[in-house]
N, C-alpha and C positions, 0 to 999 in steps of 0.2 A: 610106264613114258608115254608109251602105243596109247592106251585109254584116257590118258591127261590130258597129249595133245588132242585123241580125239572130241572128248566132250570141249575144251578152252579149244574150234578146231583155228581162231584168231593167232595163239600159237605159232601157224605153220606158216602165216601170210608173206613172213622172212626169206622160208627156205624155200615153197611153195610159188610166190608172187615177188616180192619185190627184191633176191639174190638173181636167177636168171634171167630177169628182165635189165637188171642195169649190173649183174655183176657182183664178185664179190670186194664190192668196195667197204673205207671205211669209212663213207659218208652220213653222217648229219643230219633229219630235219628240221627243223624251226617248225614253230605258229605258233599264229599271232589272231586273235578276234579283233577286228573294226568295225568302227558302227557308223553308216549314212548318215543322208538328214537329217531320217527318218529316225531314228537309233535304232536300224532293223539292223545284227550280224553278220557281217564278213570272216569265215572263217578261212587265214591263208596257209599256205604250205608253202614253205623258200630254203632251199640250198642253204646249210650253216657250219659255222666252223664247228669242226667237232669237239672241241677240247672251251665250247662254251657250253656243250650240254650236260657237263661234270657238276652234279649237283644240282640240278633241273625237274624238274618235274615234269617225267614222262606226258602226252597228251593224251586227253584218255577218249575212248570211243565214240561218247555220245558228247557234243560237247556242250548239251544242258546240261547233262547227271538224269540217268536214272528214273526216278520222281517225274521232274516236269517232259521226257519224252513222253514216256506210259504216262501220264498226265493229256496228253492231246490228243494221241489215236484215242483213249478212252471218251472225252471226253466229245472227240468226230465220229464214233460207232456209234457209241450209247445216247449221244441228248437229241435223240426223233423220233423215241424210244423210249423214255424214263426222263425224271423233272432232274435241272443240275442239282439240287440238293438229294437227291437221290443218286448221283453218278458217283458225287462227291464226296460221298460216306464209303458210295463201294471203293473209291479212293484208297479212301482214307484206313478201312478193313484191308485191305490186299496189301500195302506200304509191306507191312513187318515181310513179311513174303519175299517179295519183291529183293531185298536185300539179299537174298539168300540165288535170286539168280546171280551167273558172274561176271553175264556181261558187266555189267552196278560195277565191276572193280576191272572192266579187257581195257588197256593202251593197246594204242598203237604202236607198232616197230618203228624205234630208229627217232621214234619222234617225238622232241621237249619243248614244250612253251616259256617263250622270252630266252630263249637261242640268240645267239647271235648272231646276222646274215654276214656272209659266206659273200667276200667281194674278191676283186679280182678280174671276173666278166661279166657280162649283161643279160642276163636270162629274162629269155620267152614269157611272155604273162598267160596263161588259158586261164578266162573265166569261165565257169562251169554252173549254169539252172536245172538245183536238183526239181524232179517231179511230183504230184498232186501231188499232196498231204505230206513230204518230204521234209526236212529240217535241210538237209548239206549233210549228216555225220550218215550218212547209206551211201558216199563215193570217199569217205578219210583214207582208203590202203590203195583205192589208184590213185590220189592226191599228195602222198606219202612217196609213193614208187615213184610219180612222174618227180617231183621232187631232188629226191636223190638221180633219178634223169636228168637231172636239170635245170629245169625248168621251176619260176613261178608258179599255184596253183590258186585260183579261190575260188570261195564259195557262198555264194549270198545266200541267204536264208528273207530265203520272199516273204514280205508284209505284204502280199495283198489277196489277205485271205482264205487262198491255196494252198496251205500249209498247216499243217496238225494244231501246230504251237509257232508261234513266234514271237518270241520277250520282245518287246522292243521299248531301249530305253531313254526318253524325253532329254533331247539337249541341252533342253533348258531350267528344267527342273527333276532333271533326272533319276525320277518315280517312272519304273518299269507294268509297265502296261500291256498283256496280257493280246494277241491277234491273230484270232482261236479258227478252222478248216469254216464259211461258207456252206451251209447242202443249199444248194440248188433249190425252186419253187419246180418238179415236173410240172407240174398242172396247170403254170404260169410263167412257161423257162424267160429266163430275160436271154432275146439268143447273142445279146452281146455283152451274156457275163466271159465268157471265157475269152472273147478277144482282146475286152477291157481289161481281164485280169494280165495274161501274153503280155498291151501292152507298159501295166502297170509293171511285170519284172523286166521288157526292154530295159527301158528306163533305170532299175535299179544295176542291172552287167552292168547300163555307161557311167554310170556315175562311183560301183567297184573300179572300176577300169581306171575313171581316172581320177577316181580315190588313190587306189597303187600308184597310177606313175609321178603321182605329187607327195608323194607317201616322204618323208625327209628320210627316210635310209630302206625302204626297197624302192622307192624312186629313180637310190641315185645304180642300180643293179640292174631295174628291169632295163629290157630293150622296148620304148614303147615301138619298132618300126615294126615285129615282131608280136602279136597280144589276139591271141584264137578264141572263141567264142565256142563256146560247146550248151550243152543238157542234154539230160535222161525225160523224157517219155514230154510233159507237158513244157518241161525244164527244153526239148528240141525243140518243139516248138515257141519260145522265148525265142532262145536260141536262133533258127530259122529267121526271126523276125529284129531282131538288131544283122543279122547279114543283109538281109535283100536292106535294108534301109541302111545301113550306116559298111558300105566297102570301101571307103576312104583310110576309115580305125580298123581293121582288122585283118588279117595277111588269111588266114580259111575259119572255114568250120565245123565243131563235133555233131554230130545231129543220133544217137544214141536211144533208136525202140521208139522216136519222135509221135508225139500221136495229134494227127493232121487232120485229124476231123469227130468234134462232138456229133455222141453216133445212137443216137437212145430213137431204135423208128418205134418202139411199142408205148414212144410219145410223139410219134413226128417231130423227132426234132431229131437234125441232118446237118452240121452245120462245119465249113472251110475251120480248117485254123492253122496259123495264124491263114488271114485273105490276102494276107501282101503275096505267100509266097503262093499262092496256086494262081498268081495273077500275071506277078514279075517273074525274068528271069534276077539268077544270082551268079557272076564272072567268078565268085573267090574257090578257091577248090576248099573242094566240101567229102570226108569221108561220112558213108551213112550207114547204121550200123536194123540190124530188125529181127530179130526175133522171129520163128517158127510161128510161135502164139499168136501172135499182131497180127502176119503177112496170111494167114489165115480165115482171119475174117474180112472178108470179101468186100467190105466199105471201105476199110484199114491199105487193104491194099493195094486200092484202086488210087485212093491219096496220094498213098507212097510212093507212085510211081508216075503219080504230077507232079512231085516237089522232085521225083528224077531226071522228069523230063526239064525243069526247069529249073537246075541244077548239070548244067555241060558238063566244069568240072571235077567228074564226079571221083571219089571211090568209093563200092557199092557193097559190102558184107550183107549179107541173107545166112541169119549163124543157125545151123540144121538144128535141130530138135531143142534149139531150143525157149525159154519161158522167160516173159517180162523182167523179173526178179533177178534175173541172171545175170543184169548190166551194173548191183548195186548188193554193196559190202555185205548182205544179212545171210549172203550166202555163206559169207565166215561164221555170223554171230551164233548159229548150230552148226550142231550134226549133218557131213557133208548128209547119210539118209533123212535125216527127216527133214534137211531143207526141199524132198524127190520124193518124202512120204504127204508133205503140204502143198504140196505145186507150183511152192518158189520156184524151184528148179527143174529145168529139163529131165526124167526121170532115169534118160537114157544118154548122158554124160557125168561128165567127173564136171560140179560144181564152180572146181578148185581150177581146177585144169583149163575152162571154159573162159573166169575169167584175170585166170595169166594169157592166156592167145587175144581175148579184147584189148588190155589194155597197153599188152605189144603193140596188136594193131594202129592203137591210137599213139601210142609212143616214139611208131616208125611212122608214122603223118606226117605229126609233130615234124618229129626231127628233117623228116624231109621237105614239107613243107612252111615253119618255121624257124628256121635257126639261117635265117640271112646270112649273111659275115658274121656269125655267132660262134662260140668255139664250144666245145664239148666240157662239161662244169661237170663232170661224174663224182672229182674228189679221186685220188689217190687210190693204187689197186693196190688189197691185202697182199702182203708177203705169204 
């Protein structure tokens, strides 16, 4: 059993992540995918009626499935070094081997598709933006854990050409269009590229908030006065832009190892990101996480301090020994020793213990700042 859980680490998430943070509850989580005005998906986790999950399909770890997930990253990684037909051919060659990877069948613990929303409470909402090249699936375990804790959590999959692959379904024609990662031209760099993408993301974050508050079912259980915006890496930059421009719409903010500076000195590129948060002050309560990896980059550290100075109502955490990858679910996708070996995780910290500490800090911060007049909605304790 120990060897089994060693090679299938996500099976330990219930024991090592959800139970310590949420308690030994009978709670269950529902999952649904909504589409915004351009057809881009937003994955939503919410407290569910436990009885309604019986017979429902458990939610997959990778929303798009392993094929589309892998295809996006292959195109992103290889499209500049080989023609598209070669990338496609390589993809079809390795497909048979992909399905031997256990992550292709991994499910999110306690989470089920199309479950019934648990009513009787008003839940705070967290809208969380994924990082550069991400899909939102990198934060599913956090989403389920916070939903068990009594939150609704939404992950917009951004269509700003900064995701590895975002499948958009046209609202009118119902045809699918692939939005692929756009590589910058470093020799003729557009200084407004990432800023404009952050602004696109900000619009999708605000649209996700509005879409959920107006949703016929979820809108009934959401507390419009307790909405939190958050994001990881480039998503942290987008969340910072949303927060500084929309303090009347959001209760608090969560910045996770934010990308505050486009920094490629070898090409003469150094641009503040987002520019608004570097010149304006934000009064919202905010929790700011920094990895040791990012903080040790001098130019990044300087901009992290600027952002902190512009957020006087802050709670800041420099997570000792951590790497950028410690803040994503991928540390649960592969064995712990392997995540440290490939430098996804800090070598001197246990990735699962770190992730539980990080998610607990997020949950405690949100309990403190987004539960104004809201009761606890975790469910009944198991006997």
